[in-house]
N, C-alpha and C positions, 0 to 999 in steps of 0.2 A: 504494500500500500504506500502511495506517495503522500507525504504530508501536504495538506492544502496550503499551509503557510509557505512551504517551500515553493510550490507552484506559483503562488502569488508573487513571491520575491523574484522568481525567474522571469515572470511576465513584465515586471517593472524594472528589470535590470538593464544594463547597457549592452547586453548581448544582442548582436545584430539580427539573429534569426532564431526564434524560439518556436518549437513545435509542441502543441498540447494535444494529446490523445484524449478525447472527450466523449466517453460513452453516454448513451441516452440517460437522462434523468440525473446527471451529476453536476448540474448548475452551469453549463457552458454559457448560455445566453446571459445569465446574471453576471458571471465573471467577465465576459467580453464587454458587456455594456459598462460595468463599473470601471474596467480598465480604460475604456475609451473616454469616459468622463474625467478620470483622474489625469490621464496623459494629456488630454485636451487642455486642461487648466494650466498645464506647465509650458505650453507651446508659445513661441514668439508670435507677435501680431502678424496676421496674414497667412499663418499656417493652420492646418487642420489635421485631425486624426481621420484617416480614410478607412472606412469599413466597407469591404466588398463582400456581398452575399450572392447567393445563386437565385433566390426567389424574391419577388416583390413582397410577399408576406413576411419574410425574414427582415427585409429592409424596413418595413413599416413597424415591426416590433422593435428594432434598434432605434428608429426615430422616436418611438413612444418613450423608450427608456432613457434616451439621451436628449430629450427636448429642452432640458435646462442647461445645455452646454454652452449657450451664448454663441452659437454658430461655430464652435471649435470642433464639432464632429460632423463629418460628411458621410452619410450612408447611402449606398446605391448598389445596384446589381452590377456584376462584372460586364454583362452585355451593354448596359446603359453607359457605363464608364468608357468602354471601348468606343462606342458610337460617338460620344461627346468628344473623345480624344481625336477621332478621325475627322469629324465634321469640318473643321477649318481647313483641312488639307485634302479634302475629298477630290477636288478637281485635279490637283497635282498628282494624286495617286491613281487617277483614272477611274474614280468612283462617281456614282450619280450624285448630283447636288440639286436640292438639299438632300442630305443623306437620310434615308429611311430604311428600316429593316422590314423583312417580310417572312412569312411562313410558307405561303403558296408559291405560285409560279409567276408572280407579277414582275413587270419590267420596271426599270428605273429604281430598284431597291436593292439592298444588300441582304443576303441571307444571314440568319442567326449564326450559322456555323462559320461564316467568313469574317465576323467582326474581330475576334481575337487574333487570328492570323494576320489580318491587315494591320491591326494595331501593333503587333510585334514587328512587322515589316517597317512601319513608320518609326518606331523607337530604335530599331537597328540602324536605320539610315540617319537619324537625326539625334545627335548627342545633346543638342540644346534642349530638346523636348524632354529627354530623360532627366537632365539636370533640373529643369523647371519643376517636374513632378516630384523629385526627391526633396527639393526645398519647400514646395508647397505642402507635401504630405510626408513629414519626417517620421510619422508613426502610422503603420498600416496594420489593420486587423483583417485577416482572411477567414471567413466563416464557412463551415461545412466544406472544407477543402478536399475531402475525399471524393467529392463530385466534380472536381476540377479537371479539365483536360490540359494537355501539355501546353498549348498556346495560351490558355487563360493564365496558367501559372507563370509563363514567361513574361507576361505583361508587367507584373510587379517585379519579377526577378531581374528585369532589364534595368531597373533604376534603384534597386534596394541597396546597392553597394556604394551609392553616391551620397555624399554629405551626411554620413552617419545615419542613414535612414534605417529605422528599426521595424522589423516585420514580425508579427505574431500570428501563427497559424493554428486554427482550431479545426479539428476533424475527428472522424471515427471510421477507420477502415471497415469496421463491421456494419456500418450503415451505408456503404457504397452499393446501392441496389439498382442503379440505373445502368442498363447495358450500354457498352460502347466497346469499340475495338481495343485490343491490348495496346496497339500503337498510340492510341489517343489518351490513355489513362495515365495520370500522374501516379507513379509508384510510391506507396507509403514508405517502403524501404529507402527509396531515393530521397524522399523528404527527410527521413531520419538522418541519413548520411550527410545531407546538405545543411542540417541545422546545427548551430553552435550549442544549443541546449534542447534536450528532449525531456518532457515531463508529462504528467497526466492528471486529470481530474477523476478520482476514483472513489469519491464518497457519495453514496446514493442519496440525493437530496429529494427526489420525487416521492419517496416512500416513507414520509414521516409517520404516517398512521400504520404502515405495515413494513417495518424495517426488515423482517425476515424475508418478505417478498423481494425487496430491493436487493438484499444480499444474494438471494437465490438467482435473480435475473442476471446479476453480474457474474455469478458462477456459471450460469448457462452460457453466457457470452464467451467466457473463457473456454468452456468445453467445445462449443461449436467452432470457435476460431481454431482450436487445435485438432479439429477433425473428428471429435468424439460426439456422442449422442447427448441429448438434453438430459440433465441429471434428475430424472423423475423420482428416483429413490429418496433423494434428500429434499424433495419439494415440500414447502410448507402447506398447511391446510388450505391456504388461499388459492392453491393451484389444483384444479380438478380435471380428470380425464373421463370422457364419456364415450364408450365404444358403441358403435351402431352395428349390431350383429348381422352377419350374413349380407353385408352391404359392400358393394364395390365402390370405386371412387365416385363420390357424390357430385353430380353435375346438374345443370339445369338445361332444359330443352331436350333431355334424353330420357324422360320418364322417371326421373329421380326427385322431382320437386317434393313429393310427400315425405321422403326420408329425412329432410331437414326441417320441414314446416313445424312439426310438433316440438322438437328440442329448441328451435330458435324462438318460438313464441313462449315457451316455458321460461326460457332465459330472460326474455324481455319483461314478462309479467312478474317474475319472482325477484327481480333485481331493482334495488333503489340506487339513486345516484346517476352519474353519467355513464353511458354504456356505448360500446362499439362492437359491431359484428363485422369481422374482417375476413377477407378472402384474397387470394393472390390474383385472380383474374377478373377483368371487367364484366364478362358475360355472366360469370357466377354471381357477381354482386347484384346485377339486375334481377336475377332469380331470387336471391336472398331477400331483396326488397319486397318482392311479391310474396315470398314465403312468410315474411314477418307480418303480413296482413295489415299493413298500414300503421303498425305500432312504432316504426322507426323512420327517420328521415334519411334519404339518400345523400351521402356526402358528395356534393358537387365540386369538391375542391381539387380537381385535376382533370386530365384528359381534355385540355382546352384546344388541342390542335385543330379540330374541325371548326371551332368558333373563330379562331384566327384566320383559317383558310377561307371561310365564308365571308368574313369581313373584308379580307383581301380581295376576293372576287367582286364583292359589291363596290369596293373603292375604285376598281377598274371600270365600273359601269356608271359612275356618277355622271349625271346629265342624260342618261338613257333610262327613262322610267320603265319601259318594257323590260330592259335587261335586268334592272334591279328586282322587279317583280318576279321574273323567271328564276332568278337565283334563289329566292325564297321558296318558290314552288318546287324547284329541283331538290332542295334540301328536305322539304316536307315529304316528298315522294319516297325518301329513303328512311325517314324516321317516324312516319305516321301511317296509320291505316285509315281507309275511307276514301282515298283518292282513287276511285275506280276509273276505268277507261272513259266512261261517259263524262264524268265530272272533269277529268283532266282535259279531254278534248274541248269541252265547253269553256274551261278556264283559259286554255291556250289560244282559242279562237277569239276570246273576249279581249285579251291583253294586247291591244294594238300599239303601234309606235307612238301615237299622239293622244290616244284616248282609250277608254274601256267601252267595248261594244257588248252590251249585256245579253243580247240574244234571248232565246226562249227558255233555257233551262233555269227556272226560277230558284231551284234549290241552292244554286251557287251564287245568287245575286248578292246576298248580304256579305258573303265572304269576299266577293270581288270588290265591294265597296271599301273594304279595308285597305285596298291598294290605291284608292283615289288620291290620297295625299302625295303619293309619288309623282303623279302626273302634274301636280302644281309645283312641287319642290323635289326634283329628282336628285337629292343629295344624300350623303351618308347618314346624317342625323335623322332624316325622315325614314330612311330604310330601317334604322334601329327602332324608331317609334312604331313602325308597322310590325316589326317582329314582336315587339312588346304587346301590341294589340292582339295579334294572333294567339300569343301564349295566354294572355289574360282571359280572352273570350273566344275560343275556337268555335267553329260551327258544330252543331250537335252531331253531325255525321263524320267529323274528323277526330280521331283519337291519336294524340301525339305521344308515342311510346317512349321516346327519348328526347325530352324537352330541354336538356342541359344547354345545348349550343344556342338555341334561339333565346333562351332565358338570359344567358350571358350577354348576347348582343342587344337584347332589349333594355339592358341597363346602361349601355354606352350612349353618350351624347356628344359626339365629336363636333367641334366648331371648325369653320373653314381654316385650313392651314395646320390643323392638328394631325399628328401621326396616329392613324387608327389603331395600330398595334399598341401604342403607349396608352391610349384611352382604355383599351381592353385590359392592359396590364393593371391599371388602377382598379378596375372592377374585380379582376381575379384576386388582387391583394385583399380587397375588402371581404370577398367571399371566404378566402382562406382564414382570415382573422375571425370572421363570424363562425366558421366551422369549429373553432376552439370552444364555442359556447353551446354547440349542439348537445343536448342532453341525451339523445338516443340517435345513433347513426349507424348506417351500414356503409361500408367503404372497402375499397381495395387497400392492401397494406401500403402500397406506394402512396396513395392519397392520404393515408393517416400518418405518414411520416412527419414528425414535428408536432403532432398532436398528442394529447394524453387524455385518458378516461379513467373513471373509477374502476370499471369492470370491462373486461375484454373477452369476447367469444371468438376463437379462431375456428371457422366453420367447417373446414375440410382439410384436416391434417393427414392427407393421403400421400401415397408414394408418387402419384402423378403431380401433385402440387408442391410437395417438398421432398425432392429426391436427395440423394446423398452427393450433392455437389456444392461448390463454394458459394454460388449465388443463392441457392435455396437456403443455405445455412444463415446467410446474412439477412435474407428476407424473414426467416423464422425469428431471428433475434429482434428485428425491428418490430415485428408483431407482438412478441412477448413484452417488449419494453414500453408499449403504449399504456400498460395497465398500472394503476396506482394501488388498487386494493385487492383485485382478484383476477385470475385467468381461468377460463374454461376452454377446453380443447375437445372438439368433436372428431372422432377417428373412425373412418369406415373399417368395419371389422375385417373385410377381405383384402384391403389394400392400405394398411397403416404406413405412415412415413418411416423410413429407416432411421430418421433423426430421433425417433422416440426410443430406439434401442430395444424394441420388442417388449417394453415394459408397459404396464397399465396402472 
């Protein structure tokens, strides 16, 4: 065990590069925010502590915790930092101006994945920019660095050795659950070798009410990291395993909905406090939401790619009312039921270039009226308002099975000149913060990362969902560490995960 006081001394030392291994629930966000405030108060005028995170939700949390810094703390995402760095030099670098990023296939924009490599290219070419950054940001905090790729790491590495710039890296290799190629991943071993000081936060802070559970979760983390099974034999009473006899890997859409409906609803009804029902796969989560019988809320805190892509497509059709309307129809055709051939034909015939021709099929008339505002103002803000109107009051014949995308877009209100992706970023950040307050939620494990709940049910601890491989071990640890007070694990009797070691 590493003494917390020793870790705090290392973070505030003159060491140029300190790496902190920060398991879930051990106070990383608190320590990083307190460090930012303290170091910011010591900086010369015109300098700031720079906090670089991976998500807007993390940025908003840092901003909340450091709001009294007097402007001495700057928190932003790595992507946003790279874009701002590149923007003044975009034309010289052969990039589109003004510089905007995109998820889809839009022209005149830069892809997310290209931001950091282009920023590294700029910093490699221009020593003056590196020096400016080192003097402006003499203290840098990198959050959740296990999710960083090589180019993102190189952005800060390019100026950290100038002007006594100090870098503090927080991360947890056991929470690196986002797939990427080995060539892109920043190796934790390389980070350790590159750091002047390596330390750890290893006091479980999240489990004040259940210290035995906190100690056990850290023990499970160690066992999983070392390639061994979860230590069920030493589990406290707050950890329970429920076998589903004579059941194969429980999935949805394959005749197995009933196998989980009863245990899921029993868990929800018998548990007080905040709860989360977790699964590894998106399709399974939708089924769990149905199985819970309306007793829990779907955590919409991730999988935003389709929303960004739809907004991108709409942005390319600004000025074209028909094109904007057809983007919405195309999306609804994929995520809703009720748009039969007759209705689709009537709608497509009605949406003309300059007006709506209502025709004879009266059943779609009210729905078509929803698109009228686009023909007066064919801009992105109106498109978002139309999306909101469809979600709030869909026609009785239309059932939107997957409303997440349009619900997100319905909250965006871009003004002329705004970057649509950044407007959606702000909505996503608010939703992720609000997700922390959900009392009952069903979610993928990826979506629940960074959240915590009193009680957690891992719904399908099967060999298919949790194989004996490195990624599955990390995902299992992230799932276990979301719980503050209790963990329940459902195991299909015919296909238990090997990570359970054959014990029950």
